[in-house]
C-alpha positions in Angstrom: 186.7 104.1 46.2 183.7 106.2 47.1 181.3 103.7 45.5 182.9 100.7 47.1 182.8 102.3 50.5 179.2 103.2 50.2 178.3 99.7 49.1 180.2 98.2 52.0 178.3 100.5 54.5 174.9 99.5 53.0 175.7 95.8 53.3 176.9 96.2 56.9 173.6 98.0 57.9 171.3 95.3 56.6 171.8 92.7 59.4 171.3 95.4 62.0 167.9 96.5 60.6 166.7 92.9 60.3 167.6 92.3 64.0 165.8 95.4 65.1 162.6 94.3 63.3 162.6 91.0 65.0 163.1 92.5 68.4 160.2 95.0 67.8 157.9 92.2 66.8 158.9 90.3 70.0 158.3 93.3 72.1 154.8 93.7 70.6 154.0 90.1 71.2 155.1 90.5 74.8 153.1 93.6 75.4 150.0 91.9 73.8 150.5 88.9 76.1 150.8 91.1 79.1 147.6 93.0 78.1 145.8 89.7 77.6 146.9 88.3 80.9 145.9 91.5 82.7 142.5 91.4 80.9 142.0 87.8 82.1 142.9 88.7 85.6 140.5 91.7 85.5 137.7 89.4 84.1 138.4 86.9 86.9 138.2 89.6 89.5 134.9 90.9 88.1 133.4 87.3 88.1 134.5 86.9 91.7 132.9 90.2 92.6 129.7 89.3 90.7 129.5 85.9 92.4 130.1 87.5 95.8 127.4 90.2 95.2 125.0 87.5 94.0 125.7 85.5 97.1 125.0 88.4 99.3 121.7 89.1 97.5 120.6 85.5 97.7 121.4 85.3 101.4 119.7 88.7 101.9 116.6 87.5 100.0 116.5 84.2 101.9 116.8 86.0 105.2 114.0 88.4 104.3 111.8 85.6 103.1 112.5 83.7 106.3 111.6 86.7 108.4 108.3 87.3 106.4 107.3 83.6 106.8 108.2 83.7 110.5 106.1 86.9 111.0 103.1 85.3 109.2 103.5 82.1 111.2 103.7 84.0 114.5 100.6 86.0 113.6 98.7 82.9 112.6 99.8 81.1 115.8 98.6 84.0 117.9 95.2 84.1 116.1 94.8 80.3 116.6 95.7 80.7 120.3 93.3 83.6 120.7 90.5 81.5 119.0 91.1 78.6 121.4 91.5 80.6 124.6 88.4 81.1 126.7 87.2 84.6 127.0 86.4 85.8 130.5 82.7 86.6 131.1 81.4 84.6 128.1 78.1 82.7 128.9 77.1 79.7 126.9 73.9 77.7 126.3 73.7 74.2 124.8 71.0 72.0 123.2 69.2 74.9 121.6 66.4 74.0 119.2 66.7 75.0 115.6 63.2 74.8 114.1 61.9 77.2 111.5 58.7 78.8 112.7 56.5 81.7 112.0 55.5 84.3 114.5 57.0 85.3 117.8 59.3 83.1 119.9 59.8 83.5 123.7 63.5 83.2 124.2 65.0 82.5 127.7 67.8 85.1 127.3 67.9 88.7 126.1 69.0 89.2 123.5 68.5 85.6 122.3 71.4 83.5 121.2 69.6 80.5 119.7 66.4 78.5 119.5 63.6 78.3 117.0 63.7 81.1 114.5 62.2 82.6 111.3 63.0 80.8 108.0 64.5 84.1 106.8 67.7 85.3 108.3 68.7 88.9 108.9 71.2 90.1 106.3 74.5 90.1 108.2 77.3 91.0 105.8 78.6 93.9 108.0 75.2 95.5 108.3 74.6 98.2 110.8 70.9 98.8 111.6 69.6 101.9 113.3 66.3 100.3 114.5 65.7 97.2 116.6 65.5 93.9 114.7 63.0 91.1 114.9 64.6 88.5 117.2 63.6 85.5 115.1 65.5 86.9 112.0 68.6 87.7 114.0 68.7 84.3 115.6 68.7 82.7 112.2 71.8 84.8 111.4 73.5 83.5 114.4 72.8 80.0 113.2 74.8 80.9 110.1 77.8 81.9 112.1 77.2 85.7 112.5 78.1 87.8 115.5 75.3 90.2 116.6 76.2 93.4 118.4 73.5 95.1 120.3 73.4 98.1 122.7 71.0 100.1 124.8 70.8 103.9 125.7 73.8 103.6 128.1 76.2 103.2 125.2 78.1 106.3 124.3 78.1 107.8 120.8 81.8 107.0 120.6 81.2 103.4 121.5 78.5 103.1 118.9 80.7 104.5 116.2 83.6 102.2 117.2 81.4 99.2 117.0 79.7 100.3 113.8 83.1 100.8 112.1 84.2 97.3 113.2 81.0 95.6 112.0 81.0 97.4 108.7 84.3 95.7 107.7 83.4 92.3 109.1 81.3 89.9 107.0 79.1 87.7 109.1 78.3 90.3 111.6 75.5 92.7 112.2 74.6 95.5 114.7 71.4 97.0 116.1 70.0 98.8 119.1 68.3 96.7 121.7 66.7 99.0 124.3 65.5 96.3 126.7 68.9 94.5 127.2 70.4 94.8 130.6 74.0 95.3 129.6 75.3 98.4 127.9 76.8 96.4 125.0 76.1 92.7 124.2 77.9 90.5 121.8 76.0 87.4 120.8 76.8 84.3 118.7 74.9 81.0 118.6 74.7 79.7 122.1 77.2 82.3 123.3 77.1 85.8 124.8 79.3 88.5 126.3 78.3 91.7 128.0 80.7 94.6 128.2 80.5 98.2 129.3 82.7 99.8 126.6 83.7 99.2 123.0 87.3 99.6 124.1 87.1 96.4 126.2 89.7 94.0 124.6 87.3 91.1 124.8 85.3 92.7 122.0 88.0 92.0 119.5 88.6 88.6 121.0 84.9 87.7 120.7 84.9 88.7 117.0 88.1 86.7 116.3 86.7 83.6 118.0 83.1 83.6 117.0 82.7 85.2 113.6 82.1 81.9 111.6 83.5 80.2 114.7 83.2 76.7 116.1 79.7 77.5 117.4 78.4 77.9 113.8 75.5 75.5 113.2 75.5 75.9 109.4 79.0 76.6 108.2 79.1 78.3 104.8 75.5 79.3 104.9 74.8 82.7 103.4 74.5 86.0 105.3 73.3 87.9 102.2 69.9 88.5 100.7 68.0 88.1 104.0 65.6 90.4 105.8 66.6 94.1 105.9 
């Protein structure tokens, strides 16, 4: 009886164990499915976040680029407007001769702004001269589009330094003392001249902006290097 009872109990336990195994496998599949679904949701959220961040960066970059372009355009427009606007106090002369001659030329204005001149120009790549120049060389530089800054003994040391610093960083400009000029500081371009009392006069910068290689230039692109020194 003991053996029969034991065999009966073993046979009755087998279906229960088989059922439990199937249920465990189903539970595992369900958990795996849930984990995969959660992972997919998490990946989707990360993609949405990445897309949003990228969109913000693109918009931010576009806005920054737009502002940079606008700033550059505004600056250019201001420079163009300044170059076109008349400068108060500027005197002009027209129909000035342009022959190459040797010797001294008697110019009708002091300092001269045009007329016949020496075949050799004065070097004018931001050169600051401490001695007066020969008019005929400097006039040739004006023909090439240079601005010539001159001053007499009324100019202060501070003004001379300010003007020197500006000329040194401005190709197609030159500077020299001119003891016999009537104005304290004179800015000359071909056929064009402005007299000011101080280097701080805002018209000084306006003159440089408008006339360094400006519309008055008789020989655009001509050299200002390798001339008289």
